N, C-alpha and C positions, 0 to 999 in steps of 0.2 A: 503493499498502500503505500503511498505519494505518503509527503510532507505538508499534503492539503487537506484543513480541515475544517467542519460546520463552523461558521458564525457561532457565536453566544443565542442569539434567538433562537434558533433552530436545534440547538442542545436544552434551550428552555424548553421546546414545547416536547422532546424526547421525554426529558426527564419527568415533569409533569404528567406524562404520559404513564410512563413508569411506576411513580411511585404510588399510581393508587392502583394498581395491578397491573394493568391494561400492558401485553406486548407490543412495539412500536422499534421501527427498523429504516433507516436509511435506506432510500427505492429508488431503480429506473437511473434516467439520465445523471442524477448527481454524482452516487455514486461508479458508473463509468466513468462519467469524468473527475473524479477522487483518482482511481485507477491512474490515470495517465497521465493526470500532472496537472491539471487541470483545474482554475476556479467558477466553478455547475457557474450558470445565469440565475437557475432557478433551486428551489430544493424542496423535495415528496419525504411523507413519510410515510406507510400502512402501516394500519395499526389491529389489534384485535378488537378495540372499542368502536362502537355502533355511534352512529355518525352521532345522536343524540345525547351520548357520554361523551363526547365530542365536544359538543357546544357546552355543555355543562361546565366542566371541567378549564375552559376559557371567554372572558367576556365577551371581548368583540371577534367576530368569527362572520363570516360571508357562508353562503344557502347555496349557492347560486347552481354547484352541480352538486346536490346531496342527492336526486335520485339515483345518481349513480352511487353514491357509497361515499360524495367527497364533500371537505367541510373549509373553506379556508379557513386558517387561524390567521389575526392581525397581532401581532406583537409591535409595539410603538408602529416605526412607517415601513415595514417591515411584511412580508406576507409567507406563511407554507400552506403546500396544501396536506391534508392532511385525512388517508382514504383507506376504509377500513376492509379487511381480508376482505376478497370478492370474485367468485368465477362469474360467470357471462353465459345468457344464455340463447339464442339466436341471434345473425342477425340477416336479416334480411334486406335491410339493403346495402349488405358490404360495405357497414361504412363502420355504425352504433348497435350493439347491443340491445336487443328488443327490452330484454328484463335486465337484473343482474339478484342474485344471490348471496347475501355475507356467509363467509365461513370462516372454521375456529382455525385455522392453521396458513404458515405463509407458505409453506413449498404450493398450497396448492392455486394461490394471490397469484407469485409466479411464476405458476405455469400458465394463465393468461398469455403474459404479455406476449412481446414479439420477438425477439432478439435474444439471443444469451448473455450480450453483453451488456440489455438492460433489465434484466433478471439476475440482479446479484440483491443481496439488502444488507446493510450494517447496521448493529447494535450500536449504543453508546460505547459498550463494553469493546468497539473497534473488532468483535472476531469475526470476520467474513461469512456470509451463509449465501452457498455457492453452487446449486441444486444444478444445474443446467449446464456446467462447465462454462461460465460467463468469461473467467477470468482469464483461462489458457486461450479462449480465440482472442481476447484482446491480447496476450502476449502475442498471438502469432499472426494479430490484424489481419482476420477472418469476422465477415458479418454473419453469423447462421442462427435461422429458426429454430425459435422451440418448441420443439413439438413436429408434428406434419410442411412442412410449408406451404400445402398445395394450404393444408385448412386454414392457416394461416391469416396467408391472405384472398382464400374465401370471403374470411370473417371482417378483412380491412381491404379494401383493393390497396387504401392507401399504405400502405405496410410498404409492396411494393416500390411505391417510392420510397418512402422511407431507407429502405437498402440500400439505395444508393445513390441516396441521396452521403448519405454515412458512408459510404466508401468515397462520393467525392470530402468531405468534409476530413476525414480520419485515413487516408490512405488506404484502405484496411480492402481487401479481395472480398468477394462476394461468393457465400462457400458455395460450392456443387450444384447439390440439390436444390438450395435455395434461387439461384439463381436460372438452373431448369424452370421449378415454377413460376418467376415472373416468367419466361416467354410462354409459360401456358395459359394462366390467369388472365395476361395482357390484358383480354377483353374484358376484365371486370370492370377494367380502369375509366368504361367511357360510362359507368355510375357517377360516377366521384364531382362534384360538385365543380365549375373552372375555378374558381376561386381557390379551391383548395390547391387543384391541379397548378395554376401561376404559382402561389407559393414555393410550391415545391419546386420545380422547375427553377425563380429565383435563386434561390435559397442553395443551389446544382451551378449554376452560371458563378453566386460570386466565391464562389472553393476557386484554390488554385486548380483545379482538377476536374473545367465546366466541359470538358470533353466528353464525359461521362453522359451528357446528355447522346451521346450517340450509341451507347445501346438504349437506352429509354424508346428512343426511337426504332433501335432494330426490333426491339421488342413484342414493338405493335403498344407502348403500352398512351403516346399521342396522336396514331389514329382514329381520333376520333376530332384533330383538328389539323390535319395532316390530310392530302391530296396521296392519289396513288403512289407508294414507289417508281422514281426516275434514278435516282440513285442514293451513295450513299456518303454522306459530308462531310469522312472521315478528317484528313488528311484541314479543312479547314475547320473546322470546330477546334481542333488541338488548337490553335491559333489563336483562338478568343481568349487564350494564357496570356499573350501580348497586350490585352486591353485594361484600361484601369480597374478595381475591383470596381464596380459603380452600376448600377440597375441600367442607368440609361444606356450607356452604349454596349454594354453587355448584352442588354435588352439587343440594340440593334444593329452589333454584329451575328449573333442569332438570325435576326430575322434576312439581314443579305448572305449566309448561307444558304439557309432555309429556300427563299428565293431562287438563288444560283442554279440550284440544283430540283428547282420545281416540286420540291413539298411541300409551300406556300404560294397562294395568287396573286398575294401581295399581302405586307407587314400590318396590312391595316385591317386587313380581314382575318388577320391571328390572332393579330392581341387583341380587338375586341372581342374572339373568340373565348378568350381566355379571364375577358374583365378589368385588361388596362386600362387606367387612367388616359383621357381622352390624350394630356399632351406628352405621354409616352408615346401613343400610337402617330401623333401627328411625326413628332421626333424621329422617329423611327424610319417611317414612311419616306420622309422626304429626307433622314440618310439614305438610304437602299435606291432613292431615284437620284442622288447624285455619284450616288459608287459606281453608275454604270455610265457617269461623262465624265469625261475628261479634267484634273485637278486645274483649282487657279495656278497663272504661271508668275504673279507678278500682285505684288499688295496690293495694289489699284482691285483685282480681280477678287480676292480674300476680302478688301472693304464689300463691292455689290454685292459676294455673297455673304455675307455675316450681314445685313444690309437688308438684303430678301430673307434669308432665313433664322435670325439669331447666330445669339453664341452658342447656346448648348447642341442645336443642332449641328452647326458649322464643325464648333469641336468633336461632337461623334462620328461626324461624317471622317474628318480628319484623323481620327482615331485609328476608326476603322481602315482607310482606307490603307494605312501605315500596317498593320496588325494584315489586313487578308490580300493588301496588292502590295505589301512589300514596297510602300512609297515614304517620303520624309516630309510629309504635311503639314501634322500637328506643329513638325519647328516652325514653317513657317507662317504657320496661324498664329504661333504664341509669340512670336519676330514683331505682328501686327496690332497685335492684344497691347500688348507689353509696348509700345511706340506710342500709345494711348493716340493715335490719330483716330480722326473723326469720321466715322463708318455709318452714321444716324442720326437722321433730322434733331434727335433729341439733343443731340453732341453737338449738335450748329454754335455759333457763339453767338447768335441775333435766334430772339423766339420768333414766333407770329404773330403777338401781341405789338414784338419790333417793327414789325413787316404793315400790323394793321395801322400804327400810326403813320406810318407814312401813305396811309389810305390804300395798300391794297383787299382786298377780297375775295372769298369764294372759289373759284376754279385760276382766278391768277394769281393766289397766294401760294395754294399745293404749288400750282409749275414753278415760281420766284421760288423757294424753299427746295426745291429738287432740283432745281439749276445750282441754287448754292451748296448744295453739297455736294453734285458732283465738279463741281469746283475745287471745293476744299478737297475732294478724293483727288483732284491733281497734285494739289498745291495747298498740303497738310499743313505746311507753316503759316499759312493766310487764315488760317483760322481764326481773327481777329477781330470783336465788333464792329469795329469804328470802321477798318476795312469794306468788311464785307456789306453795313450801311449804304458806305462810299458808291459799294460796286451796283446797291440796288438800284440809289437813284440818275447811278450813271445809266444804265440800264432804261428806266425806266424813262429817260428823258434823252433818249433815243428811240 
């Protein structure tokens, strides 16, 4: 076990439960992360205490998950999820159990969990309980289902995405039978909500191994959102690692690869189906469009592109061009941005109000602003208020 230990508020919950005669263990992802030497973001406890008994022990609780045996205990500004030992009933929707039954022993509770590395329990005395060999699988870097993999994925189809996401995040391999079951049960992924699928894809995209999405595609987990396969985008997906670990450029890069291989009709349609926000849809759609054209060659061309598409889209397109097409666009774009030179009417040294005072209105006003913008993009050193006003007066007089 690593030197990572639970904070005082978590120990307080464990000790309180134990002092009243209940069994209580840290369980799930927090134990896995502690073994890996990573400080957990969330802390989960399983216990023999029933939900109402947990609520009696702690003055501040939330009961959002009480239907499935979970009570959220609030300690100062912290939250700890405490779940009664349980077994799950049938999963009619391949996502949630229709019923849960509270059980009296820890092993039964651990046996319902997804992967062996998440089925390890740790009591306050530090003696690890690992009935399914999770510690050894962590040591070997293997993701393996608890019990029969097909059954685990029939219960909850999202587990197939989680297996591959953990593989990408931790650098673990997926055990042979578990991987075979993902390919076998992939059609069940069509029952998952687009939002859930979107979140899993984004988490994979933001790892050091976004190319895991090749396995997601090959297995058929995204068949609901893709056109019939025309090619496997293996080498391009590997190139996504060269993009910053930010959602926008990585979604844009993924869309560009999928479009290139004919797996999606357009970035907009694909991202809309996955319920991404309008800004991401527009940015990625424009980015894919720009990648099909020659990049700007001069600072003025970059400024015109910035004016039309904005900084976010221009940056995504430049970064994707570098990563996917082996160009050097982003350095050129950054040089333009760093220069502080004007590329938008908003950055002109004069405003529309200044031109109104000179008598310009309506279409004439807009045309003059565009003229001034074109002028200062050619002569950036002349973006000075008095000079531009003098230019307007001279133009109007002529």
